[in-house]
C-alpha positions in Angstrom: 7.1 17.1 0.8 5.2 13.9 1.7 3.2 15.3 4.6 1.9 18.7 5.6 3.7 20.5 8.4 0.3 21.7 9.9 -2.8 19.5 9.7 -6.3 20.8 9.0 -9.2 20.6 11.4 -11.0 18.1 9.2 -10.6 14.5 8.0 -9.1 14.0 4.6 -8.5 11.0 2.3 -5.2 9.5 3.2 -5.0 10.9 6.8 -3.1 8.9 9.3 -5.2 8.2 12.5 -4.8 6.4 15.7 -7.3 4.8 18.1 -9.6 3.0 15.6 -10.1 -0.7 15.9 -9.9 -3.1 13.0 -12.2 -6.1 12.5 -11.7 -9.1 10.1 -14.4 -11.7 9.7 -13.2 -15.2 8.8 -15.3 -18.0 7.3 -14.4 -21.4 5.8 -16.9 -21.0 3.0 -20.0 -19.0 2.1 -23.2 -19.5 4.1 -25.2 -20.8 1.2 -27.0 -23.7 2.6 -27.1 -22.8 6.3 -26.7 -19.9 8.7 -25.2 -22.2 11.4 -21.7 -22.3 9.9 -18.7 -21.5 12.0 -17.0 -18.1 11.7 -14.5 -16.0 13.6 -14.1 -12.2 13.9 -10.6 -10.9 14.6 -10.5 -7.6 16.4 -7.3 -5.6 17.0 -6.1 -2.1 17.5 -3.6 -1.1 14.9 -1.1 1.6 16.0 -2.1 3.7 12.9 -4.9 3.6 10.4 -5.4 5.5 7.1 -8.7 7.1 5.9 -9.9 5.5 2.7 -13.0 7.6 2.1 -13.0 10.5 -0.4 -12.8 13.7 1.4 -16.3 14.8 0.5 -17.8 11.4 1.6 -16.5 11.3 5.1 -19.3 11.6 7.7 -22.6 10.0 8.6 -21.1 8.2 11.6 -19.0 5.8 9.6 -15.5 5.8 8.2 -13.5 3.5 5.9 -10.0 2.7 7.1 -7.0 0.4 6.4 -4.2 -0.4 8.9 -0.8 1.0 8.3 1.6 -2.0 8.2 5.3 -2.6 7.9 6.7 -2.8 4.4 7.0 -6.4 3.2 10.6 -7.5 3.7 11.2 -8.8 0.2 10.5 -5.3 -1.2 14.0 -4.4 0.1 15.5 -6.9 -2.4 14.3 -4.6 -5.2 17.1 -2.1 -5.7 14.9 0.5 -7.3 12.7 0.5 -4.2 15.5 0.1 -1.7 16.8 3.5 -2.9 13.4 5.1 -2.3 10.5 2.9 -1.2 7.9 5.5 -2.1 8.7 4.9 -5.7 6.2 2.0 -5.4 3.5 4.7 -5.4 4.2 5.9 -8.9 4.5 4.5 -12.4 7.8 3.0 -13.4 9.3 0.6 -15.8 7.9 -2.9 -15.0 11.3 -4.5 -14.5 12.2 -1.9 -11.8 9.3 -2.9 -9.6 9.7 -6.7 -9.9 11.5 -8.9 -7.4 14.7 -10.2 -8.9 13.6 -13.8 -8.6 10.3 -13.0 -10.4 12.3 -11.5 -13.2 14.6 -14.5 -13.5 11.7 -16.8 -13.8 10.1 -14.9 -16.7 10.5 -16.3 -20.3 12.6 -14.3 -22.7 9.5 -13.0 -24.6 8.0 -11.6 -21.4 11.3 -9.9 -20.4 11.4 -8.3 -23.8 7.9 -7.0 -23.4 8.8 -5.6 -20.0 11.9 -3.9 -21.3 10.0 -2.3 -24.2 6.9 -1.4 -22.1 5.9 2.1 -21.0 6.0 3.0 -17.3 3.1 1.5 -15.4 2.1 0.8 -11.8 3.7 -2.3 -10.1 2.9 -3.9 -6.8 -0.6 -2.5 -7.6 -2.4 -3.0 -4.3 0.3 -1.3 -2.1 1.0 2.3 -1.3 4.0 3.3 0.9 3.9 6.1 3.5 7.2 7.9 3.9 9.2 8.0 7.1 8.1 10.4 9.7 9.0 11.1 13.4 5.5 9.9 14.4 6.2 6.4 13.2 8.4 4.0 15.2 11.3 2.5 13.3 11.7 -1.2 12.8 14.4 -3.4 11.4 14.4 -5.7 8.4 17.0 -8.4 7.9 17.9 -9.8 4.5 20.4 -12.7 3.9 20.8 -12.4 0.1 21.9 -9.6 -2.2 20.8 -9.7 -5.8 23.4 -8.4 -8.4 22.2 -7.5 -11.9 24.4 -8.9 -14.7 23.9 -9.6 -18.4 22.9 -13.1 -19.5 25.5 -14.2 -22.1 23.0 -16.4 -23.9 20.1 -13.9 -24.2 22.0 -10.6 -23.7 19.2 -9.6 -21.3 19.5 -8.6 -17.7 19.4 -11.3 -15.0 20.2 -11.4 -11.3 22.8 -13.5 -9.5 22.5 -14.2 -5.8 25.2 -13.8 -3.2 25.0 -14.5 0.5 25.2 -11.2 2.4 23.6 -10.4 5.7 22.0 -6.9 5.8 20.0 -5.1 8.5 17.8 -2.2 7.4 16.3 0.2 9.9 13.3 2.0 8.5 10.3 4.1 9.3 8.4 3.4 6.1 5.0 1.8 6.3 2.4 0.8 3.8 -1.2 0.2 3.2 -2.9 -2.6 1.2 -6.0 -1.7 -0.9 -7.2 -5.3 -0.3 -7.6 -4.7 3.4 -10.2 -1.9 3.8 -12.8 -2.1 6.6 -15.5 0.2 8.0 -15.9 1.6 11.5 -19.1 3.1 12.9 -18.4 6.1 15.1 -20.9 8.6 16.2 -18.3 11.4 16.2 -17.5 11.1 12.5 -19.2 14.2 11.2 -19.8 15.5 7.6 -17.1 17.9 6.2 -19.3 21.0 6.6 -19.6 20.4 10.4 -16.8 21.2 12.8 -14.6 18.2 13.6 -15.1 16.6 17.0 -12.2 17.3 19.4 -11.5 13.7 20.1 -11.5 12.8 16.4 -9.1 15.6 15.6 -7.0 14.4 18.5 -6.7 11.0 16.8 -5.4 12.6 13.6 -1.6 12.1 13.4 -0.5 13.1 9.9 -2.0 14.7 6.8 -0.7 14.0 3.3 0.5 16.9 1.1 -1.8 17.5 -1.9 0.7 15.9 -4.3 1.0 12.8 -2.2 -2.8 12.5 -1.8 -3.2 12.8 -5.5 -0.7 10.0 -6.0 -2.7 7.8 -3.5 -5.9 8.7 -5.3 -4.4 7.9 -8.7 -3.0 4.5 -7.8 -6.1 3.5 -5.9 -8.3 4.4 -8.8 -6.0 2.5 -11.1 -6.2 -0.6 -8.8 -10.0 -0.6 -8.7 -10.4 0.4 -12.4 -8.0 -2.0 -14.0 -10.1 -4.3 -16.2 -9.3 -8.0 -16.6 -8.2 -9.2 -20.0 -11.6 -10.7 -20.8 -13.4 -7.4 -20.1 -11.2 -5.2 -22.3 -12.8 -4.1 -25.5 -11.0 -2.7 -28.5 -12.4 0.7 -29.3 
């Protein structure tokens, strides 16, 4: 079960909301020397947004959100994900979460590392929300199918391309951890206070506990993954 059948009268991490605007500032460079630089602020109303605050931190008249967006078309080229797009939310073998062209470009030694690796997160900044009747469906068109074969020279898997038009109808959506913004709203109350009626009316879906834990785990991994130069051998 990806979502709860009945939603609670409170806001929770991972909730799907509607009616909250999104803002995106854009600058050409940092304002280091002057405050007179040009900038733009894009404002739009996404059909759905997702709560990114921990449950116990929601309140105080502000909320962190990210827009729910359509799944990137090239993800449907990855057979492991095409079978179940929510697999992107969990650890898997590295090869299973790579685009076929990415795999083909890798040197042999990197392919061997990937084949012998332990399951890990791939496409690390994305989390996919499963289909639901609340979400409108959309179509994805792909012109190429990738077929896995064995490379005679290396005896390792590789992908061959064949022209094949395919139209996919889906209700899967995704969020991007790189795109989190904040909205001030006087009706966002702390968890111990009764939820405002209009805020509750904006709540569309609530994740099941298992799904919310998957979101929490992947998001924690994304923000906690250290770069190579910061890793210290214990």
